[in-house]
C-alpha positions as CSV (number, residue, x, y, z in Angstrom):
1,M,259.6,-6.7,-169.2
2,R,259.4,-8.1,-165.6
3,F,259.2,-4.5,-164.3
4,V,256.2,-3.8,-166.6
5,K,254.4,-6.9,-165.4
6,S,255.0,-6.0,-161.8
7,W,253.4,-2.6,-162.4
8,W,250.4,-4.3,-164.0
9,L,250.1,-6.5,-160.9
10,V,250.0,-3.3,-158.8
11,V,247.3,-1.9,-161.0
12,V,245.2,-5.1,-160.7
13,V,245.7,-5.1,-156.8
14,L,244.5,-1.5,-156.7
15,V,241.5,-2.1,-158.8
16,L,240.4,-5.3,-157.0
17,A,241.1,-4.1,-153.5
18,P,237.7,-2.4,-152.9
19,H,235.9,-5.4,-154.3
20,A,237.9,-7.8,-152.1
21,A,237.2,-5.7,-149.0
22,L,233.5,-5.7,-149.8
23,A,233.5,-9.4,-150.3
24,L,235.3,-10.0,-147.0
25,A,232.9,-7.7,-145.2
26,G,230.0,-9.5,-146.7
27,F,231.3,-12.9,-145.6
28,W,231.9,-11.5,-142.1
29,W,228.4,-10.2,-142.0
30,L,226.9,-13.5,-143.2
31,A,228.9,-15.5,-140.8
32,R,228.0,-13.3,-137.8
33,H,224.3,-13.6,-138.6
34,G,224.4,-17.3,-139.3
35,L,223.6,-17.0,-143.0
36,L,226.8,-18.1,-144.6
37,L,225.7,-21.7,-145.1
38,H,222.4,-20.6,-146.5
39,W,224.1,-18.3,-148.9
40,L,226.5,-21.0,-150.0
41,A,223.6,-23.4,-150.5
42,A,221.6,-20.9,-152.6
43,G,224.6,-20.0,-154.7
44,S,225.3,-23.7,-155.4
45,V,221.7,-24.4,-156.4
46,L,221.6,-21.4,-158.8
47,T,225.0,-22.4,-160.3
48,A,223.8,-25.9,-160.9
49,A,220.5,-24.6,-162.4
50,G,222.5,-22.4,-164.8
51,W,224.7,-25.3,-165.8
52,A,221.7,-27.5,-166.5
53,V,220.1,-24.8,-168.7
54,S,223.4,-24.4,-170.6
55,Q,223.5,-28.2,-171.2
56,R,219.9,-28.1,-172.6
57,L,220.7,-25.1,-174.8
58,R,223.8,-26.9,-176.1
59,R,221.7,-29.8,-177.3
60,K,219.1,-27.5,-178.9
61,R,219.7,-25.3,-182.0
62,L,219.2,-21.7,-181.2
63,P,217.1,-19.6,-183.6
64,L,218.9,-16.6,-185.0
65,G,217.6,-13.5,-186.6
66,G,220.0,-13.6,-189.6
67,P,218.8,-13.6,-193.2
68,E,217.3,-16.8,-194.6
69,V,217.5,-18.2,-198.1
70,Q,214.2,-19.3,-199.7
71,P,213.7,-20.9,-203.2
72,S,212.4,-18.7,-205.9
73,L,208.7,-19.2,-206.7
74,A,209.4,-18.6,-210.3
75,W,211.5,-21.8,-210.6
76,P,210.1,-24.7,-212.5
77,P,209.9,-28.2,-211.0
78,S,213.5,-29.0,-211.9
79,G,214.7,-26.0,-209.8
80,H,212.7,-27.0,-206.8
81,A,214.0,-30.6,-207.1
82,A,217.6,-29.2,-207.1
83,W,216.7,-27.1,-204.1
84,D,215.5,-30.1,-202.1
85,D,219.0,-31.6,-202.5
86,V,220.7,-28.4,-201.5
87,E,218.5,-28.4,-198.3
88,A,219.6,-31.9,-197.6
89,V,223.3,-30.9,-197.8
90,A,222.7,-27.8,-195.6
91,E,220.9,-29.9,-192.9
92,R,223.6,-32.5,-192.9
93,V,226.4,-30.0,-192.5
94,Q,224.6,-28.1,-189.8
95,A,224.1,-31.3,-187.8
96,E,227.8,-31.8,-187.1
97,P,230.7,-29.5,-186.2
98,F,232.2,-27.9,-189.2
99,P,236.0,-27.2,-189.4
100,F,236.0,-23.5,-190.2
101,D,239.7,-23.3,-189.7
102,R,240.3,-25.6,-192.7
103,P,240.0,-23.8,-196.0
104,E,240.0,-27.0,-197.9
105,A,236.9,-28.1,-196.1
106,L,235.1,-25.0,-197.3
107,R,236.3,-25.6,-200.8
108,D,235.2,-29.2,-200.8
109,L,231.7,-28.2,-199.5
110,L,231.3,-25.5,-202.2
111,I,232.3,-28.1,-204.9
112,E,229.8,-30.5,-203.5
113,V,227.0,-28.0,-203.7
114,L,227.8,-27.0,-207.2
115,E,228.0,-30.7,-208.4
116,T,224.8,-31.5,-206.5
117,V,222.9,-28.8,-208.5
118,A,224.7,-29.4,-211.8
119,R,223.8,-33.0,-211.9
120,H,220.1,-32.0,-212.2
121,Y,220.8,-30.0,-215.4
122,R,223.8,-31.8,-216.9
123,P,223.2,-35.5,-215.9
124,N,225.4,-36.9,-218.7
125,A,228.4,-34.6,-218.3
126,R,231.6,-35.9,-216.8
127,Q,232.3,-32.6,-215.1
128,A,228.8,-31.2,-214.8
129,A,229.9,-28.3,-212.6
130,L,232.2,-26.9,-215.3
131,E,229.5,-26.9,-218.0
132,V,228.7,-23.2,-217.7
133,P,229.7,-20.2,-219.9
134,V,232.3,-17.9,-218.4
135,P,230.3,-14.7,-218.3
136,Y,227.5,-16.4,-216.3
137,A,230.1,-17.8,-213.8
138,L,231.5,-14.3,-213.4
139,R,228.0,-13.0,-212.9
140,V,227.5,-15.3,-210.0
141,V,230.8,-14.0,-208.5
142,E,229.3,-10.5,-208.7
143,L,226.1,-11.5,-206.9
144,V,227.9,-13.4,-204.1
145,T,230.2,-10.5,-203.5
146,Q,227.2,-8.2,-203.3
147,D,225.5,-10.5,-200.7
148,L,228.7,-10.6,-198.6
149,R,228.9,-6.8,-198.7
150,Q,225.3,-6.5,-197.6
151,A,225.7,-9.2,-194.9
152,F,228.8,-7.4,-193.5
153,S,227.1,-4.0,-193.6
154,E,223.9,-5.2,-191.8
155,Y,225.0,-7.9,-189.4
156,L,228.6,-7.1,-188.4
157,P,228.8,-4.3,-185.8
158,W,231.1,-1.4,-186.7
159,S,232.0,-3.0,-190.1
160,H,231.5,0.3,-191.8
161,I,234.0,1.9,-189.3
162,L,236.7,-0.7,-188.7
163,T,239.4,-1.2,-191.3
164,L,241.2,-4.4,-192.2
165,G,244.1,-3.2,-190.1
166,D,241.8,-2.7,-187.1
167,F,240.6,-6.3,-187.3
168,M,244.2,-7.5,-187.2
169,R,244.9,-5.3,-184.2
170,L,241.7,-6.5,-182.5
171,K,243.0,-10.1,-182.7
172,R,246.2,-9.1,-180.9
173,W,244.3,-7.1,-178.3
174,T,242.0,-10.1,-177.6
175,A,245.0,-12.3,-176.8
176,W,246.4,-9.6,-174.5
177,L,243.1,-9.2,-172.7
178,Q,242.9,-12.9,-172.2
179,E,246.3,-12.9,-170.4
180,L,245.1,-10.0,-168.2
181,Y,241.9,-11.8,-167.3
182,L,243.9,-14.9,-166.3
183,L,246.0,-12.7,-164.0
184,Y,242.8,-11.3,-162.4
185,R,241.5,-14.9,-161.8
186,V,244.7,-15.9,-160.0
187,A,244.7,-12.7,-157.9
188,R,241.1,-13.2,-156.9
189,V,241.9,-16.6,-155.4
190,G,244.3,-15.0,-153.0
191,F,241.9,-12.3,-151.9
192,N,238.7,-14.3,-151.6
193,P,238.9,-18.1,-152.1
194,M,235.2,-18.8,-151.7
195,A,234.1,-16.1,-154.0
196,A,236.7,-17.2,-156.5
197,V,235.4,-20.8,-156.5
198,L,231.8,-19.6,-157.0
199,G,232.9,-17.3,-159.7
200,E,234.7,-20.1,-161.5
201,L,231.6,-22.2,-161.3
202,R,229.5,-19.3,-162.6
203,G,232.0,-18.7,-165.3
204,L,231.8,-22.3,-166.3
205,A,228.0,-22.1,-166.8
206,T,228.1,-18.8,-168.7
207,G,231.1,-20.0,-170.7
208,R,229.0,-23.0,-171.9
209,L,226.2,-20.6,-172.8
210,Q,228.7,-18.6,-174.8
211,D,229.9,-21.8,-176.5
212,V,226.3,-22.7,-177.3
213,S,225.7,-19.2,-178.9
214,A,228.9,-19.5,-180.8
215,E,228.0,-22.9,-182.1
216,A,224.5,-21.7,-183.1
217,V,226.1,-18.8,-185.0
218,K,228.4,-21.2,-186.8
219,Q,225.5,-23.6,-187.7
220,W,223.6,-20.7,-189.1
221,A,226.6,-19.3,-191.0
222,I,227.4,-22.6,-192.7
223,G,223.7,-23.3,-193.4
224,Y,223.3,-19.9,-194.9
225,A,226.5,-20.3,-197.0
226,V,225.3,-23.6,-198.4
227,R,221.8,-22.4,-199.2
228,R,223.0,-19.2,-200.8
229,A,225.6,-21.1,-202.9
230,G,222.9,-23.6,-203.9
231,Y,220.5,-20.8,-204.8
232,Y,222.9,-19.1,-207.2
233,A,224.0,-22.5,-208.5
234,I,220.4,-23.3,-209.5
235,Q,220.1,-19.8,-211.1
236,L,223.3,-20.5,-212.9
237,Y,222.9,-24.1,-214.2
238,G,219.1,-23.7,-214.7
239,G,219.6,-20.7,-217.0
240,Y,217.6,-18.3,-214.8
241,L,220.4,-15.7,-214.6
242,V,220.1,-12.5,-216.7
243,L,223.4,-10.7,-217.7
244,D,223.8,-7.0,-217.6
245,D,220.9,-6.4,-215.3
246,A,218.4,-6.7,-218.2
247,D,214.9,-5.7,-217.2
248,L,212.4,-8.4,-218.1
249,G,209.6,-6.1,-217.0
250,T,209.9,-4.1,-220.3
251,Y,211.0,-7.0,-222.5
252,Q,208.7,-8.2,-225.3
253,T,209.0,-11.4,-227.2
254,R,208.9,-11.3,-231.0
255,R,205.9,-13.5,-231.1
256,S,203.8,-11.2,-229.0
257,R,204.9,-8.2,-231.0
258,G,203.8,-10.0,-234.2
259,D,200.5,-11.1,-232.6
260,A,199.8,-7.5,-231.5
261,R,200.3,-6.2,-235.0
262,R,198.0,-8.9,-236.3
263,A,195.4,-7.9,-233.7
264,G,195.5,-4.4,-235.1
265,E,197.5,-2.8,-232.3
266,S,199.6,-0.1,-233.8
267,A,201.2,1.4,-230.6
268,A,204.0,-0.5,-228.9
269,L,203.1,-2.5,-225.9
270,A,204.4,-1.3,-222.5
271,G,205.7,-4.8,-221.7
272,E,205.2,-8.5,-222.4
273,P,201.4,-9.2,-222.2
274,L,199.8,-12.3,-220.8
275,R,199.1,-14.8,-223.5
276,I,195.8,-16.6,-223.1
277,L,195.1,-19.7,-225.3
278,V,191.5,-20.7,-225.9
279,V,191.1,-24.4,-227.0
280,G,188.1,-26.8,-227.2
281,Q,186.0,-28.9,-229.5
282,V,184.1,-27.5,-232.5
283,K,181.1,-25.4,-231.4
284,A,182.0,-25.6,-227.7
285,G,181.7,-21.8,-227.5
286,K,185.3,-20.6,-227.9
287,S,184.5,-17.5,-230.0
288,S,181.4,-16.8,-227.9
289,L,183.6,-16.8,-224.8
290,I,186.0,-14.3,-226.4
291,N,183.1,-12.0,-227.3
292,A,181.8,-12.2,-223.7
293,L,185.2,-11.4,-222.3
294,F,185.5,-8.3,-224.5
295,G,181.9,-7.3,-223.9
296,R,181.4,-6.9,-227.7
297,M,181.6,-8.8,-230.9
298,R,185.2,-9.6,-231.8
299,A,185.4,-13.2,-232.8
300,A,183.1,-14.5,-235.6
301,V,180.4,-16.9,-234.5
302,D,178.5,-19.0,-237.0
303,V,176.8,-22.4,-237.4
304,L,179.9,-23.7,-239.1
305,P,183.4,-23.3,-237.5
306,T,185.1,-20.2,-238.8
307,T,188.5,-20.4,-237.1
308,R,191.1,-22.2,-239.2
309,G,194.4,-21.1,-237.7
310,V,195.1,-19.0,-234.6
311,D,193.4,-15.6,-234.4
312,P,194.9,-13.1,-231.9
313,Y,192.9,-10.5,-230.0
314,L,194.1,-7.8,-227.6
315,L,192.1,-7.8,-224.4
316,E,191.9,-5.1,-221.6
317,R,189.8,-5.5,-218.5
318,D,189.7,-4.1,-215.0
319,G,192.5,-5.8,-212.9
320,L,194.0,-7.3,-216.0
321,D,196.5,-5.5,-218.1
322,R,196.7,-6.0,-221.8
323,A,196.5,-9.7,-222.7
324,I,196.7,-11.4,-226.1
325,V,193.8,-13.9,-226.5
326,L,194.5,-16.6,-229.1
327,D,191.5,-18.3,-230.6
328,T,192.4,-21.8,-232.0
329,A,190.7,-24.1,-234.4
330,G,188.4,-26.7,-232.8
331,Y,188.6,-30.5,-232.9
332,E,185.7,-32.8,-233.3
333,S,186.7,-36.4,-232.2
334,V,189.5,-38.3,-230.7
335,D,190.9,-39.3,-234.1
336,Q,191.0,-35.6,-235.1
337,V,192.9,-34.4,-232.1
338,K,196.4,-35.2,-233.3
339,A,196.7,-32.5,-236.0
340,P,195.3,-29.7,-233.9
341,L,197.2,-30.9,-230.8
342,E,200.5,-30.2,-232.5
343,A,199.5,-26.6,-233.2
344,I,198.0,-26.2,-229.7
345,R,201.2,-27.6,-228.1
346,D,203.3,-25.1,-230.1
347,Q,201.1,-22.3,-228.9
348,A,200.8,-23.6,-225.3
349,A,204.6,-23.5,-225.0
350,D,204.4,-19.7,-225.5
351,C,201.2,-19.0,-223.5
352,D,200.6,-18.3,-219.8
353,L,196.9,-19.1,-219.3
354,L,194.8,-21.9,-221.0
355,F,191.1,-21.8,-221.4
356,L,189.6,-25.2,-222.2
357,V,186.1,-24.7,-223.3
358,C,183.7,-27.6,-222.8
359,S,180.0,-27.8,-223.7
360,A,177.6,-29.0,-221.0
361,Q,175.4,-30.5,-223.8
362,S,178.1,-32.9,-224.9
363,A,178.9,-35.9,-222.7
364,S,181.8,-37.0,-224.9
365,R,185.0,-35.5,-223.5
366,D,187.5,-38.1,-224.8
367,A,188.9,-35.6,-227.2
368,D,189.3,-32.9,-224.5
369,R,191.0,-35.5,-222.2
370,R,193.3,-36.6,-225.1
371,M,194.3,-33.0,-225.8
372,L,194.8,-32.2,-222.1
373,D,196.9,-35.3,-221.5
374,G,199.0,-34.5,-224.5
375,L,199.8,-31.1,-223.0
376,R,200.6,-32.7,-219.6
377,A,203.0,-35.1,-221.2
378,F,204.6,-32.3,-223.3
379,F,205.4,-30.3,-220.2
380,A,206.3,-33.3,-218.0
381,E,209.1,-34.0,-220.5
382,R,210.4,-30.5,-220.0
383,P,210.9,-29.9,-216.3
384,D,212.5,-26.6,-217.0
385,R,209.1,-25.3,-218.1
386,V,205.7,-24.9,-216.4
387,M,202.4,-25.8,-217.9
388,P,200.1,-22.7,-218.3
389,A,197.6,-22.1,-215.6
390,T,194.4,-23.9,-216.7
391,V,190.7,-22.9,-216.4
392,V,187.9,-25.1,-217.8
393,V,184.9,-23.0,-219.0
394,L,181.7,-25.1,-219.0
395,T,179.4,-23.5,-221.5
396,H,175.7,-24.1,-222.5
397,V,174.7,-24.7,-218.9
398,D,171.4,-22.9,-219.6
399,L,170.5,-25.9,-221.8
400,L,170.7,-28.4,-219.0
401,R,167.5,-30.0,-217.8
402,P,165.0,-28.6,-217.2
403,I,165.8,-26.6,-220.3
404,R,163.1,-23.9,-219.9
405,A,163.9,-23.3,-216.3
406,W,166.6,-20.6,-216.5
407,N,166.5,-18.1,-213.6
408,P,170.0,-17.1,-212.6
409,P,171.9,-16.5,-210.4
410,Y,172.2,-19.9,-208.9
411,D,173.8,-20.8,-205.6
412,L,176.0,-23.7,-206.6
413,A,177.5,-24.0,-203.1
414,N,174.0,-24.9,-201.8
415,P,171.9,-25.9,-204.8
416,N,168.2,-25.7,-203.9
417,D,166.6,-26.5,-207.2
418,E,166.9,-29.0,-210.0
419,K,168.7,-26.6,-212.4
420,A,171.4,-25.8,-209.9
421,R,171.9,-29.5,-209.1
422,Q,172.3,-30.3,-212.8
423,I,174.9,-27.6,-213.1
424,V,176.8,-28.9,-210.1
425,D,176.6,-32.5,-211.4
426,A,178.0,-31.3,-214.8
427,V,180.9,-29.5,-213.1
428,R,181.8,-32.6,-211.1
429,A,181.6,-34.8,-214.2
430,V,184.0,-32.5,-216.1
431,E,186.4,-32.6,-213.1
432,H,186.4,-36.4,-213.1
433,D,186.5,-36.9,-216.9
434,L,189.4,-34.5,-217.4
435,A,191.3,-35.5,-214.2
436,L,191.6,-31.9,-213.1
437,T,193.5,-30.8,-210.0
438,A,192.4,-28.4,-207.3
439,E,194.4,-25.7,-209.1
440,Q,192.4,-26.2,-212.3
441,P,188.9,-24.8,-211.6
442,V,185.7,-25.4,-213.7
443,V,183.5,-22.3,-214.2
444,P,180.0,-22.8,-215.5
445,V,178.8,-20.0,-217.8
446,C,176.0,-19.1,-220.2
447,L,177.3,-17.4,-223.3
448,H,174.0,-16.8,-225.2
449,P,174.1,-13.2,-226.4
450,D,170.6,-12.5,-224.8
451,R,171.4,-14.1,-221.4
452,I,175.1,-14.0,-220.7
453,D,175.7,-15.2,-217.1
454,N,178.5,-15.8,-214.7
455,V,181.2,-14.2,-216.8
456,D,181.9,-11.0,-215.0
457,E,180.8,-12.3,-211.6
458,G,182.2,-15.8,-211.8
459,L,184.8,-16.3,-214.6
460,V,186.7,-13.0,-214.3
461,P,187.4,-13.4,-210.6
462,V,188.8,-16.9,-211.3
463,I,191.0,-15.5,-214.0
464,L,192.4,-12.9,-211.6
465,Q,193.1,-15.7,-209.1
466,Q,195.1,-17.5,-211.8
467,V,197.1,-14.4,-212.7
468,P,200.0,-15.0,-210.2
469,Q,200.6,-18.5,-211.6
470,A,200.3,-17.1,-215.1
471,E,202.9,-14.4,-214.3
472,R,205.3,-17.1,-213.1
473,V,204.8,-19.0,-216.4
474,K,205.3,-15.7,-218.3
475,Y,208.6,-15.0,-216.5
476,L,210.1,-18.4,-217.5
477,R,208.8,-18.0,-221.0
478,C,210.3,-14.5,-221.3
479,L,213.6,-15.7,-219.8
480,K,213.9,-18.5,-222.3
481,S,213.1,-16.1,-225.2
482,H,215.5,-13.5,-223.9
483,H,218.3,-16.0,-223.6
484,E,217.8,-17.1,-227.2
485,E,217.8,-13.6,-228.5
486,E,220.7,-12.6,-226.3
487,Y,222.7,-15.6,-227.6
488,W,222.5,-14.5,-231.2
489,Q,222.9,-10.8,-230.4
490,R,226.1,-11.5,-228.4
491,L,227.4,-13.7,-231.2
492,W,226.9,-11.0,-233.7
493,R,228.5,-8.3,-231.6
494,Q,231.5,-10.6,-230.9
495,A,231.9,-11.2,-234.6
496,V,231.7,-7.5,-235.4
497,N,234.2,-6.5,-232.7
498,S,236.7,-9.3,-233.6
499,G,236.4,-8.2,-237.2
500,R,237.2,-4.6,-236.3
501,V,240.3,-5.9,-234.4
502,L,241.5,-8.0,-237.3
503,L,240.8,-5.1,-239.7
504,K,242.9,-2.7,-237.6
505,A,245.7,-5.3,-237.2
506,G,245.7,-5.7,-241.0
507,R,245.9,-1.9,-241.6
508,D,248.7,-1.6,-239.1
509,W,250.6,-4.4,-240.8
510,M,250.1,-2.9,-244.3
511,R,251.1,0.6,-243.2
512,P,254.9,0.1,-243.3
């Protein structure tokens, strides 16, 4: 063994001899021309500057180009509240060194993330993290494994070439190379002491830079792991996971299939349509609005209210796939809101877009406010759901003062006549009376058959702007309906399969 090490020393001497000779010649040339002190001063300044930069980088988190984890836009408020807690855990863990060499620390961190999320969905459970069906827990294991495979394939060099045995051998080679490098450093001191000292100082600075980079990678890795685990935990405990890779894009709820048949649609729908609910007071113009959207007579319009229940219509327009429009019975006063509100609330839970039709001729909007507040309270008590996107349609604006002055189109952004100012004032009054948010626009329209205005040019663009939010509501609605149907279907299949097993066992027992 000593003989082998001696030969390695000979190899090191032969390799370093030309460099040592060059260094000695350089020192001799600098000393002869009186530049040796200048060179030492410059080298010292550069080394000190590199060390200072490494200290600054050590205190500053380095940005990395690895994958980031973002919350899903489809989550309801409860999902985003849980994500905020996951972010807090990730930032806390990234702010301090994490012991990667302790498996129990990783296990405790994973349990903390799971319990942090589970408390949002199972607040009264003693062991909230365990309140999850086994198939869904296994589904999370599948997804995490897929993510690890993708991360290794895209971010670990040569991962598709090296085997597990290669990684074990690389660990041994690394230790051997470190011993060889130590031998080189010792030999360099004997050949060129000054260059060795400067090299050690330079190595100190670059070593700290490498430490900073390694620390940044560790911070990113632990933050990524916490956020990814939190993301799947929210999907798991929030009920947003779909087993067996079911495609919700082609899924249809039973309610929509039934409404399509009632609307006279004989052919099967390509997928789940948007469900649009039209509500409002009696004679506010709900049926007229539906007719204007269709461009032809679909809903009956009369002096007396004709809608008694919920009438479905199938709507198709440019930029809007098939949608089911639901015309509801109107309400007349605050005292009469309670009965229709129960039906409206039931329909709103299965709708994606809400049209609240208000008449500009009526200054009494207490019934509309009561109805809207009832829906707000209904969804506020259900943080796992999202209230449908809401558009307020202000009708009969042509009857505002001056009544006979009707000459559209009107520039409502810069009203330059009395009619336009009256329309703007009516819109602002509705926004105030109904406590609308910026995401709940008010669109003034005229629905008189002879002078329909601001439907195609004003209302339809607003509807298209609301489609992304409506699609988010539809996703959660379909997910809930799919889980309910899947629950009973799986229960039925399990009963059938277990019955077959018992029947076969009975036959085998009877056969002797």
